[in-house]
N, C-alpha and C positions, 0 to 999 in steps of 0.2 A: 262431160257431153253435153253435145248441143242438141237440143231436143228437135229443134226445127229441122235440122239436116236429116232427120230420120222422117219427116212427112214427105210424101210425094205430091207434086202438083199434076193436076191432069187437065189439060187446056180443052175447053169447049166441052164442058161435062156440067150438069146435065144440058146446058144449052150454048149455044154459039157465043162466045164473048166470055163465058165464065172460067176462071181459073179454079177448079176444084180441088181443095185441101184434104189429100185422103190420108188419115191417122193408121189404115190399115199396115202399110209399111213400118210406122213406130209399133205398133201393137207386136205384131211377129217379130220385133228385136227384143230378145229378152232384156238386154242391159236398156234399151231405151223405153221400154215399157216401164222396166222398175225404176229407173232415174224420174220417169214422169211421175208416178203414184209417191216415190219419196220425196221429190221437190213440192208436191201438194202437201203431204204429209208434215215435212218440216216446216213450213209454213203456217199449219193449224196446230201444231201438236199443243201449244199453250194456249189455245184460244178455246172459251167455253162452246163447245158445238155438240148438243144431243143428237141432232139425226142431219145425215146428207141426203138430200132430195136430188136424183138424176133425172134427167129427162130423156125421153126414149129417142132413140135407142144406145147411141154412144155415151150419152151420159151413164148409162148403166154400167158400161164397161168401165169407164174411169171412175165413178162413184163408188161401185160396190167393195174395190179392192181399198179403196181409200177409206171409207167407213169401218172395214175391218182393221186397217191399219192404225185407225183412229179409236178403236172400240167402240164405235157408236152405231147406232142404227142407219139402215139404208131405207128410202122411200121411193118408189118409183112414180114417175109423172108419165102418164101414158095416154095414146092417142083414144079418140072416143071409142067406147065400147070394148076396151081390151081389160078393164079392171072387174073383176067377179062380184064386189060387194059396192055399197052404197056410196056414190061419186059426186062430186060437184066437178063442174068444167067451166073452162074460159074459152073463150072464141077469141081468135086472132087473124090479121090480115097476112096473108101469103102475095106473093107475085101477082098471082092470077086466082085469086078467090079468097076463101077463108078456110080455116083448120080449127081444131078445138083438140085441147088436151084436157086430161081428167085426173083427179086423187081422190083417193079415199077418203071419206069425211073423217074416219077414225084414225087417220096416219100420222096424226101429229097433234099434240095436246097442246092448249093454251100457253102461251109464254115458252114454247121451247125454241131454242136457239138453233137455226138452221142454216146449212151450207148449200146452196144451190151449185149443181155442177154439171158441166154439157163439155163437149170437146171443142166446140168453136162458136163465138158470136159474131154473128153478121149483123143483120137487121136489128136484132134484138128483140123481134116480136115474139118468140116461142118462150124467151126467157123473161119477158115481160109478163107473159099469161102466167108461166110458173110462179113468179114471185107473187101475184095476184090469187093466185089458189093458196099458196102457202099462208097468206095474210090472212086470207078468207076462214082458214081451218086456226087461226089461232098463232100460226107460227110466225118467229120474229127472224127475218133474212139477216145473217152476220155478214154474209160477203156471197157473191156470184164470181165461182172459180170458173175458167175455160182453160184447155190447153191452148188454144189458137184465137187470135183477135185479128179480124179484117177491119182495121181502122177506117179505111175510106168509105165502109159502108154505113158505119155509124151506129152500131148496135151498143158499144160501150157509151157512147156520149148519152144515147137515149135512155138506158138504165141510170146512169148516173144523175141524169135532169131528174129522174124519178127518186133521187134520194138513195141508190143502191151504190155499194163500193163493189168495184171489180178488179179482180185479179187475173192475169192471164201468164202464162209462159212463155209464149212467144208470138210473134205477130206477122203478117204477110200483107206489104203494101199493094192496093190493087184489090180488084173483085176477085 
């Protein structure tokens, strides 16, 4: 099965000129969703991973079943103010301003091996912020995994320039 063929492209969303890669069509397809989780699980079955960190919100959809398949814990990275206990946060740049993501300070123990998961890598700003949070609480990022890479936007190169290994299941040229 070609996972890429299950992903819908929506032109001019959320802004004119953007080609939005919509994974809801992949998620609603039982075979496509299964193939996605299995492809990721097969890559990481023999890798020492203690926890998966998923970035809000589509990273939860991919990361939680992957954590289940691998028999490891799942940690959510959320937008500011969404986590109920003590958190640390990291600000990052958006196209029009800044945003902030947070993680619980007790979510990861020092030295734990972490797989960072999200649906898509575009500019890499959110993933870079998540890596910084994981490292701040003592985790070691084993790899950053995404369903989709948008190579023309440069996020993969941005993460790799900071010493991270990136894995994706498919890529879409252009924005």
